[in-house]
N, C-alpha and C positions, 0 to 999 in steps of 0.2 A: 357487102352489097350484092343483091342478086339481080338487079335490073340490067337491061342493056345500057350501053353508054348514052343512047339518046334519052333515056328516061332517068338519068342520074344528074342531079344539079347540086351546086354548092349550097344554094338557098332556094327554098320553096315558100312562096308568098300566097296565103289563102285570102283572097279578096283584092279587087283592083279598083277600089276607091282611091281618093287622094292620099290616104295613108299608105295603102299597099304600094301605090305608084312611087311614093317618096322612098320607101325602103328599097324598091327596085333600082331607083336612081342612084342611091348611095352605094349599094353593093356592085352594081354594074360599073360605077366609076372606078372601082378597085379590080375590075375585070373578072369578077366572080360570075359563074354561070347561074342565071336565075330563071325560075319558072313563076309565072303569076297566073292564078286560077280565079275566074269570075263566072258566076252562074247567072247574073243579071247583066246590067249595063256597065261597061267599063267607065268608071267615074263615080259609081256609087250613089247612095242616097243623097249626098250633099249636092252633087252636080244636076240631078234630075228631079228630086222631090224635097230638097232641104234648103240649104243656105242659098244656092243660086236662084232658083225660081222664087223663093219667098222675098228675097231682097230685090229682085226684079219687079215684083208686084208692089213692094213697099216704096220704092224710090219715087214713082210718080205721086203717091199719096203725100210723102214727106216734102217733095219739091213744091207741091201745090200749097201745103200748109206754110211753108217758108215764104212763098210769094205773097200769101194772104196776110202775112204778119208785117209787111213793109208798106207804109204809106206811099202811094204813087204807083207801086207795083200791083197792089191788089186790085186796082181799077182796070188792069189789063185782063183780068180773069173774067170771062164772060159766061161760063157755064161749068157744069161738072166734068169730071175726067172722062176721057174717051175710053170706055171700057174695052172695046175691041182692040184699041191701040195698046192698052196695058197688057192684055193677054197675048197679043202679037209680039210685043217686046219680050215677054217672058218666054215665049216659045223660041224666039231667036237665041236667047241665052242658054236654053236647054238643048239647043241644036235640034229641036223637034224630036228629042229623045233618040237621036241617031248617034251611036257611040263610035262611028268609024274613025273619027279624028283622034279620039283618046285611045282607041285600040292601036292606031298606027303609031302613036307616041310611045306606047309600051314596047312595040316591036323596034321602033327607031333607036331606043337606047340599048337594044340588044337583048332584051329579055324575051323568053318564049311565053306566049299567051295561050292558055288552055281555057276554053269555054266549056263549063260544066260544073257540076256540084262536087265540091271537094270534101273529103272525109279523111281524118287521120286514120292510119291503118297500122298502128304500132309505132315503135320508135323510129323516127326519121322517115316515115313512109306516108304518103298521101295518095289515096285512091280517087280518081276523078271520073265521075259518071258523065259521059258525053251526051250530047243531044241525040246521037244515033244509037243510044243504049250500050255503047261499048264502054268498058271500064279500063282506064289506063292507070297503072300504078307507078308513081314517081318516087324516087328516093333522093334524100338530101344528105350530102356529105357532112355539112356543118350545122345547118339551121333550118327550122321551119318557123314562119312568122304568121300568127293568126291576126288578120285585119278584116274580120268579117262584120264588124260594125254592130249596130243595134237596130231594133224595130220599134214601132209604137207599142207601148204597154196598154192594153185595153182592160178596163176593170170589169169585174163579173157583176153586171147590173141586169136585173130582169128586163127583157125586151130589147137589149142592145143588138142582138143579131137581127131581129125583124126589121129594124129601122135602117140598117146598112149605114151605121155611123161613119163619119169621116175620120181619118187620121191625117197626119201631115201629108200623106201622099194625095189623097183626094183634095185636101185644102190647097195644095200648090199646083194640082193638075186640072181642076175644074175650070170650065170657061163659061159657066152660067152662074149669075149672081143670085143666090137665094133671097127671097123677100125677108125671111127671118132666119137668122143663124144663131144657134146656141153654141158657145164656146165653153167647154168644161176644162178648167185648169188655168191658173193665173201665173204660170211661169213665163219664161221668155217666148216660147212657142205660142202660148195662148194669147198673150198680149200683143204679139206681132200680128197674128192672124186676125185678131179683133180689129186692130188698126187697119190692116189691109182691106178686109172685106167691108168694113164700115165705110172706108174711103171709096170703095167701088159701088156703094149704094145699098148694101144690106143693112137691115135693122138688126143689131147684134146685142145679145145678152151674154155677158161674161160671168161665169160662176167660178169661185175659188173656195174649196173647202177650208183652206187655212185662213187665218185672220186677216191676211193682207196679200197683195200681189208681190211678185218677185221676192219671195220670202228668203232667198239665199243672199240677197243684196242688203245694204243698209236699209233700215225701215223707211226712211224718207223717200227712197227710190220708188218703191211700190205705191207709196202715198201720192207722190206727185204724178205718176203715171195714171193712177186710178182717178185722180181729180181731173186730169186732162181728158181722159176717155169719156168720163161722165159729162164734162162740159161740151164735148163734141157730139153727144147724143148716144153713146154706148151705155147700156144699163149694166152697171158693175155691182155684183153682189158677193160679198165675202162671208166666210164662216157658214156656208150652206153646201150640202151634199145632195147628189142625185140619188133618189131612192129607186126609181123605176122609169122606163121609157114605154110609152104606149102608142102604137100605130093604129089610128082609128079605122083606116081603110087603106088598101094598097094604093101606093103612090100619093097618099095624103099626108097631111101634117102629122108631126110627132108631138105628143103631149109629154112634157118633161115634169115629172112628179118629184118634188123635193122632200127632204127629210123633215122640214119644218111644217109640212102639210100644204104648202102652196104649190102652185103648178102654172105652167105657161106653155104656149105652142111654138114650135119652130118648124121650118121647112127642111132644115138640115141641122145635124148635131155633130160638132167636131170635138173629139176627145184629144186633148193635149195634156195627158196625165202621166208623162214620164215615158221612159224607154226600158226595153228588155234586151238582153244580149243575144245576138245571132249565134248562139252556140249550141242550138239543138241540132241533132243529127249531123254533127261535123266530126264525130268519132272521138270525142274526149274520153269516153269510157275505155277506149283501147289503150290509153296511156295512164289510166288511174284517176282521171278527173271526172267530175260530175257533169253529165249532159245538161245544157241549159243554164249553166252557172256563169257569173262574171269571173274573169280570170285575174287573180291577183298577181301582181308582178313586183319584182325589185326595181330599184331605180335605174338599173341597166337594161330593163325591159324584159328579163327572163321570167318565165312563169315560176311562181314560188311552189314548188312541189319536188319531192325526192326524185332523183335520177332523170330530171328533165332539163338539164343544162343546155340542151339543144333547142328548146321550145320557147319562143317569145310571143308577146301579145302587144299590139299597138292600137291606139284609137279607142273608140267607144267601148270596145269589148272588155277592156280592163277597168272600166268604170272610174277612172281617175278624174277625167274632165271631159265631158261629152261635147266636145267642141273640135271642129275640123282643124283649126290652127294648132291646137294643143296636141291632137293626134299626129299631125305631121311633124311636130317638134319631137315627139317620142320616136317617130319613124326615123328621123335623122340621127337621134342618139343610138337607137338599135342598129341601124345600118353601119354606123361607125364602130360599135362594139363588136358586131360580127366580123367586120373587116380586120379589126385589131386582133381578135382571137385567131382568125385564119392565118394572119401574118406572124403569129407568135409573139405579138407585142403585149405589154402590160396594159390591162384595163384599169383606167383611173376610177377610184371609188370615192374620192372626196366630193363634197358638196360643190355644185357649180362647175364641176369638171367636164371635160368633153364627152365623157361616157356616163353621165349621171343626170337624169331627168329631174333635177331639183326644182325647177319652176312649176312642176305639177303640184308641189306642196305650197310654195311661197309666192308665186307670181303668175297666176292664171288670169288673163285678161278676157273680158267679155263685153260686147256691145249689144244692147237690146234696141232694135230699130223701131221705136214707137215715136209718137209726137207728144212730148219730147222724148229724145233719145236718153237711154240710161247706160252708163259705162262704168266698169269697175275693174280693179286689179288688186291682188292680194287678199288680205283678210279684213273682215268687218271689225268694228270696235268690240262688238260682243265676243267674236271669235278670239280676238287677241286677249281679252281679259279672261276668257275661259282657259286659254293656254298659259295663264299666269304672268302675262306681260304687263309691265307698268307703262301705261300709255297716256297720251294726251290727244283728245279729239279736237280738230279745228274745223269749223264750218264757216262758209260764206255764202251769201245770197248773191249769185252771179249777176243777176240783172240790176242789182243795186249798186254794185261797186266796180263793175268791169265795163268801161266805155265801149270796148269792142263788141261786147254782147248787146249793149243798147243799140248800137249801129246795125248789128246783125238782124235784130228783130225788135220792132216797137213793142214795148211792154214785155221784154224778155223775162221769162220765168224759169229759174233754175237754181240749183244748189250744188256746192262742192264740199267735199269732206276729205281730209287727210288724217290718218291714224298714225301717230308718231310714237315710236319706242323711246321712252325717256332715258333708258339706260344705255342704249346703243346709238341714239341720236340719228336714227334712219326711219324711213317711212315703212310701215307694214302693210298699209292699204290706202287706196284712193278711190273715191266715187264721185262721178259727175252725173248730173241730170240737167238736161236743157237742150235746146236746138243746137245741132252741130257738135255736140261734145264727143261724138265717137272718134273724131280725128284728133282729139286731144289725148286719147288714152295711151298712145304709145310713149308719150313723154312720161307719163306716170309709170308705165311698165318698165321703162329704162331705170327710173329712179328707184323702184322697188327691187327689180332684179339685180340692179347694180349696187344696191345698198349704198346709194349716194348719201353722204352726210348732209343733214339739214343745213349745216353752216355753209357747205359748198353750193347747195341749191340756190342760196341767197345770191350767188354770183352768176347764175344762169338767168340772163336778162330777157324777159319776154318782149316781143315786138308790140309796139303801140300803133294803132288800136286794133288788137285782136283779142279773141275770146281767150287765148292762152295767157293773157294777163291775169287770169284767175290765179295762176301760180304765185304771182307777186302778192295778191291780196291774201292768199292763204298764208304765205310766209310772214307777211306783216302781222297778221292776226296772231300767229304763233309767237313771233318775237315780241309783239306788243304786250 
C-alpha cells in the first residue's frame, strides 16, 4: 500500500444507496474501517426517484380504490384526489431531496463519507474526483464493493431526444399532471406509473411490446392487472412497439407512431423499458473488466473474474434481481463474507448458509403496487417445468372462496397460485393477485425459502376472517 494512513481503509464501498449503506453497516459492526463514496444523493435512486416516491404517490390511489370498493364507505368519497396533497406527501417522504439525514447516518455508524465520482484505479485502489476537482486516491486492505446501481435504459428510437422523454426520475419528480401520458413498457414500473398518474387525473395509454403485461410473473397476473387498468379507463395495448416520436412544435404534444401504422398524441412520454448498469466510467477496465457491463458474481458476492477475489458487487449492478430488498440481502451476505475472511474464518459455501445468497435464485419476492396488487415469490409454473421439475399447479379464485376477501372489498376479484414440487413436497413459487395481497407475500416467502413441507403447512392455521385464509383454500384444493 502506498497511501497515507488516512486514505487506507479495510473496505471501500462505491455507492451510498440502501445497498451500499447496508454493506457499511455490516463491516462497521465488525469494527472494520470503511469508506463510502457517493456522487449524487446519499440514499440513491430508491430513496429519491424509485421505490419511496413512487409508493408515496401510489398509496393515495390505492387507498381511494379500497374505500370505493366498500359499501357505506364509498359514500364518504366526495371528489377526486387532492393532487397537491399527494405531491406534498411524496416530497415529505423524499425529504425534499435533502440527504443530510442519510449522510449523517453513514457517519454515525463510523464510516467515512466521500462525495464525488469513484473510479477503480487498479487492484484495491479507488480514485475519487471531488466536487472541487481534487482527486483523492483510496486504498483497500481487504475489499472494494461496487454498489453503483442502475439507470433507466432508453431505447434508440427516432425523435426520442427531441421530446425529452420521461424516465423513472421525471415520473416520480414531476408535480404537474399531464393531460395525456404515454407509458412505454408493461413491466412493474410501467404498470405502477400508469396506475399512479391515471389516479392523479392523466389520460394514460400503456404500451407493451410483449404479448402481455408483467411477463416475468404468472400469465394471469398481467391479465388481471390489464383488465383492471382497462376498466378504470387506461388504454392498454400489448404486442405493439414504438417506431418514432415526433414533436410537432416546441413545447407541443408528441405524436407517437407505432410499428403497426397507427399513431396517437401525448403530452408526456414515459419510457419504462428496463435498466442499464451504472458501470460506465467507474474504472472497470483498470482491473480487466468491460466498462458498462453487468457484473456477474458468485453466490458469496465476489465478482467472477481472475485475480479479483477482493472485488464484490451488490444490488442492481450484478443484474440478479433489480429490487432494493434483494440488493440489501446481498449486501448483508457480502458484509458477513468480508468480515469472516478478514477474521480468518471459514466462508460457508453450502446453499442457504450465512455466506451464500441462495435466495437470489430460488426465493425472490416482489410486489407490484397496482389496483389490484400483484405479488409473487419463487418461480412460475413455466420456469419450474423448464427446469425439469415435476410440479402440480393449484389455483383458487380468492373472491369466491375466502370470506376475509369478501369482507375486505365488495366484489373482490383476485387469484392465487402455488406451484408444488411433487418429488420434494415443497413450494417452488406462489403468486397472488388482488387488493391487499402484498402483505400476504412474506408468508409465501417463508414457505418457499424455508422449504416448508406442504404437509406441515396444513398445520399453519390462518385466522378467520382474513385474506390469509387463501392458504387454507390452496391447501384444500391441493389435498382434495
